[in-house]
PAZAPA-4460 file (N, C-alpha, C; in steps of 0.05 Angstrom, whole numbers, plus 32768, in hexadecimal, padded with zeros to 4 digits):
% residues 174
    n_x    n_y    n_z   ca_x   ca_y   ca_z    c_x    c_y    c_z   seq   type   mol
   830B   7187   79A5   8325   7183   79BD   8335   7197   79AB     1      M     A
   833A   719C   7996   834D   71AF   7987   8349   71C4   7987     2      I     A
   832C   71CF   7990   8329   71E7   798D   832D   71F6   79AA     3      G     A
   8336   71E6   79C4   833C   71EA   79DA   8350   7201   79D5     4      E     A
   8352   7217   79E5   8362   722E   79E0   8382   7225   79E3     5      C     A
   838D   7230   79D7   83AC   722B   79D2   83B3   7210   79C4     6      G     A
   839C   7208   79B6   83A0   71F9   799B   838C   71FD   7982     7      R     A
   8397   7213   797D   838B   721A   7963   839A   721F   794E     8      R     A
   8397   7222   7938   83A5   7226   791C   83A5   7240   7916     9      G     A
   83B5   724C   7904   83B7   7263   78FD   83D2   726C   78EE    10      G     A
   83D7   7284   78EE   83EB   728D   78DC   83FB   72A0   78EC    11      Y     A
   8415   72AA   78E3   8420   72BB   78EF   843B   72C6   78E0    12      Y     A
   8441   72D9   78DA   8454   72E9   78CB   8470   72EC   78DB    13      E     A
   8480   72E2   78CD   849F   72E1   78D7   84AD   72F0   78C7    14      A     A
   84B7   7301   78D0   84C8   7317   78C5   84E5   7317   78D3    15      V     A
   84F6   7313   78C6   8517   7319   78CE   851E   7303   78ED    16      N     A
   8519   72EC   78DF   851A   72D6   78EF   852C   72C7   78EA    17      I     A
   853E   72BC   78F8   8557   72B1   78F7   8548   7293   78E0    18      D     A
   8555   7288   78CC   8553   7274   78C1   854A   725F   78CC    19      E     A
   8563   7255   78E3   8558   7243   78ED   8547   723E   7906    20      A     A
   853C   7254   790E   852A   7258   791D   850F   7254   7910    21      V     A
   850C   7260   78F5   84F6   725E   78E5   84F3   723A   78E1    22      M     A
   8507   722F   78DC   8501   721B   78D1   84F9   7201   78E6    23      A     A
   8502   720B   7901   84F3   7200   791D   84D5   720D   791D    24      Q     A
   84D2   7221   791C   84B3   722F   791C   84A1   7220   790B    25      L     A
   84AD   721A   78F0   849E   7212   78DC   8499   71EF   78E2    26      L     A
   84B0   71DF   78EC   84AA   71C6   78F5   8498   71C4   7910    27      K     A
   849A   71D5   791C   8485   71D3   792F   8461   71D9   7931    28      L     A
   8465   71EC   791C   844A   71F5   7910   843E   71D8   7902    29      A     A
   844D   71D0   78EE   8448   71BA   78DB   843E   71A3   78EE    30      S     A
   8449   719D   7901   8442   7189   7916   8424   718B   7921    31      M     A
   8423   71AA   792F   840F   71A8   7940   83F5   71B2   7929    32      A     A
   83F6   71BA   790E   83E1   71B6   78FE   83DE   7196   78F7    33      V     A
   83EF   7188   78F5   83EE   716D   78E8   83DC   715A   7902    34      D     A
   83E7   715E   7919   83D7   7152   792B   83BB   7159   792D    35      V     A
   83AF   7172   7921   8392   7182   7924   8384   716F   7916    36      M     A
   8395   716D   78FA   8383   716A   78E3   8386   714B   78E2    37      V     A
   8399   713B   78ED   83A0   711A   78ED   83AA   7112   7904    38      N     A
   8397   7113   7917   839F   7106   7930   83A4   70E7   792C    39      P     A
   83AD   70DC   7942   83B7   70C2   7940   83A0   70B1   7942    40      P     A
   83A5   709B   7936   8391   7088   792B   8396   706C   7935    41      R     A
   837F   705B   793C   8389   7047   7950   839E   7033   7940    42      P     A
   83AE   7023   7951   83CC   7017   794A   83D9   702A   7944    43      G     A
   83DA   7049   7946   83F2   7058   7948   83FC   7057   7963    44      D     A
   841C   7056   795D   8426   7055   7979   841C   706A   7993    45      A     A
   8418   7084   7980   8410   709A   799A   83F0   709A   7999    46      S     A
   83DF   708A   7992   83C6   7089   7995   83B2   7084   79B4    47      Y     A
   83C6   7075   79BC   83B2   706C   79DE   83B8   7085   79EC    48      E     A
   83D3   7096   79E7   83DF   70B1   79F9   83C5   70BF   79EF    49      Q     A
   83C8   70C6   79D2   83B9   70DE   79CB   83A0   70DD   79D8    50      Y     A
   838E   70BF   79D1   8374   70C0   79DC   836F   70C8   79FA    51      T     A
   8384   70BB   7A05   8380   70BE   7A2B   8385   70E4   7A2E    52      Q     A
   8397   70E9   7A23   8398   710C   7A23   837E   7118   7A1B    53      E     A
   8376   7116   7A0A   835C   711D   79FB   834A   711F   7A14    54      V     A
   8346   70FE   7A16   832F   70F8   7A29   8335   710F   7A43    55      D     A
   834C   710C   7A4A   8351   711A   7A69   8345   7137   7A66    56      A     A
   8354   7144   7A55   8349   7160   7A46   8326   715D   7A47    57      I     A
   8324   7157   7A38   8302   7154   7A38   82F3   7150   7A51    58      F     A
   82FE   713E   7A63   82ED   7135   7A7A   82F2   714C   7A86    59      Q     A
   830A   7158   7A8A   830E   716F   7AA2   82FC   7188   7A9C    60      S     A
   82FE   718E   7A7B   82E9   71A7   7A75   82D0   719C   7A7D    61      M     A
   82C4   7189   7A7C   82A9   717B   7A83   82A4   7186   7AA8    62      K     A
   82BB   717C   7AB4   82B9   7182   7ACE   82BA   71A1   7AD5    63      R     A
   82CF   71AC   7ACE   82CB   71CC   7ACE   82B5   71D7   7AC4    64      R     A
   82AB   71D6   7AAF   8290   71E1   7AA3   8276   71E1   7AB3    65      A     A
   8278   71C2   7AC5   8266   71BA   7AD9   8268   71C9   7AEE    66      K     A
   8281   71C9   7B01   8280   71D7   7B0D   827E   71F5   7B0C    67      K     A
   8285   7200   7AFC   8283   7222   7AFA   8269   7226   7AF3    68      L     A
   8254   7219   7AEA   8239   721B   7AE6   822C   7216   7B00    69      A     A
   8232   7201   7B15   822B   7200   7B2C   822C   7215   7B44    70      E     A
   824A   7225   7B35   8251   723A   7B4B   8241   7250   7B3E    71      A     A
   823C   7254   7B2B   822C   7271   7B1F   8214   726C   7B2E    72      F     A
   8201   724C   7B2D   81E7   724E   7B36   81E0   724B   7B51    73      N     A
   81F9   724F   7B62   81F7   724B   7B7F   81F9   7269   7B85    74      S     A
   8205   727C   7B79   8203   729B   7B7E   81E5   72A7   7B7C    75      L     A
   81DF   72BA   7B8E   81CC   72CA   7B8A   81C3   72DC   7B70    76      P     A
   81AE   72E0   7B62   81AD   72ED   7B4B   81B5   72E9   7B34    77      N     A
   81C1   72CD   7B33   81CE   72BB   7B19   81C6   72A8   7B1C    78      M     A
   81C6   72A0   7B06   81B6   7287   7AF0   81C9   727C   7AD6    79      T     A
   81CD   7268   7AD9   81DA   7262   7ABF   81D7   7244   7ABC    80      C     A
   81D0   723F   7A9E   81D0   7224   7A94   81EA   721B   7A8F    81      N     A
   81EC   71FE   7A8B   8202   71EB   7A85   820C   71E9   7A6E    82      D     A
   8221   71E7   7A69   822D   71F0   7A54   8223   71DE   7A39    83      A     A
   8226   71ED   7A21   820F   71DC   7A0D   8228   71D3   79F4    84      Q     A
   8245   71D1   79F8   8254   71C5   79E4   826A   71DC   79E5    85      G     A
   826C   71EE   79F1   8281   7209   79EB   828F   7208   7A04    86      A     A
   82A4   7214   7A02   82AF   7220   7A1B   82AE   7232   7A2B    87      M     A
   8291   7235   7A2A   8282   7251   7A3A   826D   724E   7A49    88      Y     A
   8262   7257   7A5F   824E   7263   7A6E   8246   7276   7A68    89      L     A
   822A   7280   7A63   8220   7295   7A66   8209   729C   7A7D    90      F     A
   8217   72A4   7A95   8206   729F   7AAA   81F3   72BD   7AA3    91      P     A
   81D6   72C3   7AB0   81CF   72CE   7AAE   81CD   72E1   7ACA    92      K     A
   81D4   72FB   7ACA   81D1   7305   7AE9   81B9   7322   7AEA    93      V     A
   81AF   731C   7B03   819C   732D   7AFD   81A6   734E   7B19    94      E     A
   81AF   7356   7B07   81C2   7374   7B12   81AF   737E   7B2A    95      F     A
   81B3   7388   7B40   81A1   739C   7B50   819A   73B9   7B44    96      P     A
   8182   73BE   7B44   8179   73D9   7B38   8194   73EC   7B38    97      Q     A
   819B   73F3   7B51   81AD   740E   7B57   81C8   7405   7B45    98      A     A
   81CF   73F2   7B3B   81E8   73EE   7B2D   81DB   73F3   7B11    99      F     A
   81C8   73E4   7B08   81C0   73F3   7AEB   81BC   7409   7AE9   100      V     A
   81B7   7418   7AFA   81B6   7439   7AFE   81D2   7440   7AF8   101      D     A
   81E2   7437   7B08   81FD   7448   7B0C   820A   7441   7AF3   102      E     A
   8208   7428   7AE8   8215   741F   7AC9   8209   7433   7AB4   103      A     A
   81EC   7439   7AB1   81DD   744A   7AA1   81EC   7463   7AA9   104      K     A
   81E9   746C   7AB9   81F9   748C   7AC5   8218   748F   7AB9   105      A     A
   8224   747E   7AB9   8245   7476   7AAE   8242   7473   7A93   106      L     A
   8227   7471   7A86   822C   746B   7A61   8234   7450   7A63   107      G     A
   8235   743E   7A70   8240   7420   7A6A   8225   740B   7A71   108      Q     A
   822B   73FA   7A65   8216   73E2   7A66   8215   73D7   7A7C   109      S     A
   8207   73CE   7A8D   8208   73C4   7AA6   821A   73AB   7AA9   110      P     A
   8218   7395   7A96   8228   737E   7A97   8241   7387   7A8B   111      D     A
   824C   7395   7A7F   8264   739E   7A74   826F   73AD   7A92   112      G     A
   8263   73C6   7A9D   826F   73CE   7AB4   8275   73B2   7AC8   113      L     A
   8262   739E   7AC6   8268   738B   7ADC   8280   737A   7AD3   114      Y     A
   8289   736F   7ABE   829B   7369   7AB7   82B6   7376   7ABE   115      C     A
   82B4   738E   7AB6   82CE   73A7   7ABF   82D6   73A1   7ADC   116      M     A
   82C1   73A2   7AEA   82BE   73A1   7B07   82D1   7386   7B0F   117      Q     A
   82C6   736F   7B02   82D2   7357   7B0D   82EA   7355   7B04   118      M     A
   82F1   7362   7AEC   830C   735F   7AE3   8320   736D   7AF1   119      L     A
   8319   7380   7AFE   8320   7399   7B0D   832A   738E   7B29   120      E     A
   831A   7386   7B32   8315   736D   7B50   8328   735A   7B52   121      A     A
   8323   7345   7B3D   832C   732B   7B3B   8342   7328   7B24   122      T     A
   8343   7337   7B0E   8357   7328   7AFB   8342   7311   7AE8   123      G     A
   832C   7310   7AEC   831F   72F9   7AD9   830B   730C   7AC2   124      I     A
   8311   7306   7AB1   8308   7315   7A95   82FB   72FF   7A8A   125      S     A
   82D8   7310   7A8F   82C5   72FF   7A77   82B9   7315   7A6E   126      V     A
   82A4   730C   7A5A   829F   731E   7A46   8280   7326   7A48   127      V     A
   827A   733F   7A48   8258   7348   7A48   8246   7339   7A37   128      P     A
   8233   7333   7A46   8220   7320   7A33   8214   7338   7A1D   129      G     A
   8215   7352   7A1E   820D   7362   7A0C   8214   7367   79F2   130      S     A
   8232   735A   79EF   8238   7351   79D5   8235   7340   79C6   131      G     A
   8219   7330   79D5   8218   7319   79C8   81F6   7317   79C3   132      F     A
   81F1   7338   79C2   81D0   7330   79BA   81C1   7325   79C9   133      G     A
   81C5   732A   79E8   81B7   7320   7A05   819D   7332   79FB   134      Q     A
   8180   7322   7A06   8165   7331   7A0C   816E   7349   7A19   135      V     A
   815E   735E   7A0F   8159   737B   7A18   8152   737B   7A34   136      P     A
   8158   7382   7A48   8157   737B   7A62   815F   7366   7A71   137      G     A
   816D   7357   7A63   817B   7348   7A72   819A   7347   7A74   138      T     A
   81AA   733D   7A84   81C5   7340   7A84   81D4   732A   7A8E   139      F     A
   81EA   7320   7A7B   81F7   7308   7A7E   8212   730C   7A78   140      H     A
   8221   72F7   7A79   8246   7300   7A77   824B   72DE   7A6C   141      F     A
   8264   72DD   7A5A   826C   72CA   7A52   828B   72C2   7A63   142      R     A
   8283   72AC   7A6C   82A0   72A2   7A7A   82A6   7287   7A6F   143      S     A
   82BC   7284   7A6C   82CC   7266   7A69   82CC   7257   7A7F   144      T     A
   82D2   723B   7A7C   82E0   722D   7A92   82FA   721E   7A8C   145      F     A
   8308   7234   7A7A   8327   7227   7A77   833A   722D   7A90   146      L     A
   833B   7239   7AA0   834F   723D   7AB1   834D   721D   7AB9   147      P     A
   8368   7212   7ABF   8379   71F6   7AC6   8367   71EC   7ADB   148      Q     A
   8364   71D2   7ADB   834C   71C7   7AF4   8359   71CF   7B0E   149      E     A
   8374   71D2   7B14   8383   71D2   7B2A   8383   71F1   7B3C   150      H     A
   8378   71FF   7B23   8377   721C   7B28   8354   7229   7B32   151      L     A
   8343   720E   7B23   832B   7218   7B22   831D   721C   7B3D   152      F     A
   831D   7214   7B54   8314   721F   7B67   831B   723B   7B73   153      D     A
   8333   723F   7B6E   833F   725E   7B7D   8331   726F   7B61   154      D     A
   832B   7266   7B48   831C   727C   7B37   8301   727E   7B3B   155      F     A
   82FA   726B   7B49   82D3   7265   7B50   82D8   727E   7B61   156      I     A
   82EE   726E   7B78   82E8   7285   7B8F   82EE   72A4   7B8F   157      G     A
   82F8   72AC   7B7B   82FE   72C7   7B77   82E7   72CE   7B66   158      G     A
   82DA   72C8   7B51   82BC   72CE   7B4E   82A9   72CC   7B5D   159      F     A
   82A6   72BA   7B6E   8292   72BB   7B85   8294   72CF   7B9A   160      K     A
   82AD   72D7   7BA2   82B4   72E5   7BB2   82AE   72FF   7BA7   161      K     A
   82B7   730E   7B92   82AF   7326   7B7B   828D   7326   7B7C   162      F     A
   8284   7310   7B73   8260   731B   7B77   8258   731A   7B86   163      H     A
   825B   730D   7BA4   8248   7310   7BBB   8259   732B   7BC8   164      L     A
   826E   7339   7BBF   8277   7354   7BC5   8267   736B   7BB4   165      S     A
   8268   7361   7B9B   8256   7375   7B8B   823C   7371   7B96   166      F     A
   822F   735F   7B99   8211   735D   7BA1   820A   7371   7BBD   167      L     A
   8224   7361   7BCA   821F   7375   7BEC   8223   7395   7BE3   168      A     A
   8232   739D   7BD2   8233   73BF   7BD0   821C   73CF   7BC2   169      R     A
   820B   73B4   7BB1   81F8   73C8   7BA3   81DE   73C2   7BAC   170      Y     A
   81D7   73A6   7BBD   81BB   73A9   7BC4   81C4   7391   7BE5   171      S     A
   81D1   73A1   7BF3   81DA   739E   7C10   81C4   7394   7C1F   172      P     A
   81A9   738C   7C1A   8197   737C   7C23   8191   7368   7C1B   173      N     A
   81A4   7361   7C07   8198   7344   7BFA   81A0   732D   7C0A   174      L     A
***
């Protein structure tokens, strides 16, 4: 759960920062790292709240992962396995040959062009599968299921609208 986006450890360089501000930044960073490496234990005052919050996040992520996989699998020319422990899904897309030909004519990978078109049309950012060593002749993209749960239906709706419009443009007889 500590790997959830926004809850990662790291470092930064702070130059020309007021000493009082630096003291507060150091305190905040120290508390965050301490909670990551030394979470509350049974009997600690915050243990019950901590475990409830972690469980709520985990259960929400499971629901979002399942919902997104189901959405991908409901679309034509797309299949997707369930999440296998990461915060990503890798749906396989069967692109119409006209689109594959267009991408090649533009000197781009079809999955890369699809991802860019999706970003431009919807603001949804996914990563082309070609960057992950996909089997030649297959096309995938990597999508996270991290949008907040109350925003998830809109996220899925935007993706579905894009994909169906994409298919209508490149294979109108589908």
